[in-house]
N, C-alpha and C positions, 0 to 999 in steps of 0.2 A: 422225291425224284422217282419217276416211273421206272419200273424194272423191264429188262428186255423180254420180248415175246419170242419164243423159240418154236412154237407150233401153232399153225392155223389150218384147220381142216373143215371143209364143207361136206355135209352129208350127201349121199348119192342123190337124194331127192331135192337137195338145196334148201330144205326147210330148217336145218340146224347148222350152226357154225360153232366149232369148238376152238377156243383160244387159250393158250397156256404158256408158261415159261418160268423165268427166274424167280418170280414171286411165290412159287409153289401153289398157285391157284389155277384151277381149270374153270373157265367161264363158258357157259352155253348161251348162245345168242340166237334169236330168230334169224334165219338166213335171209329173210327179205326185208325186215324192218330194223334189224340189229338191236332189238329190244332184249335186255338181259332176262333170261329165263331161269337161270340157276348158276350158282357159283359154289365151288367146293375147294377148301384148302387141304393140301396133302402134307403130312408130316412123317418123319421117320425117327427112330431112336438114334440119338447122337449126332445127327446131321440134318440139314434141310432136305426136302424132297423136290429139288428142281425138276420140272417137267420138261422132258426132251421131245416126246412124241405124243400125238393123238391120232386115232384113226377110227373111222366108222366101219361097221360091218357092211356087206354089200347091200343089205336091205335097209340100212340106216337105223336099225333098232338097238344096236349095241355100240358103245364107244369104248375103245381101249385107251388108257392113259399110262404112258411109260415114264418112269422117273429115273434120274441118273444113278440112283443107288441100287438099281436092279429091280425095284418094286414095280409091278404092273397091276392095274385095276381094270376090270371090265364092268361096265355099268349099263343097265337097261335105260334107254332114252324114250320117255313118253313125250309125244309131241305137245300135249296140253301143258305139261309142267316143265319139260326140258330135263327132267331127272327121273 
């Protein structure tokens, strides 16, 4: 059964789309073709790392991922690989 998606964020240049939620995965898609470019699973000690929020920097080069357990990750986004 599919898990709920809690965050969908389009980069400022519309070339990347970040999708994340209850399954503790963040998936980066091509913003125009929706081809999957990268997927990453988040974990935490003692509990799942449900993802509540995603947000791109103003220039679209960085993506922040915020989990319900208070953990936040900032990652560099290369257009060629999505990660």
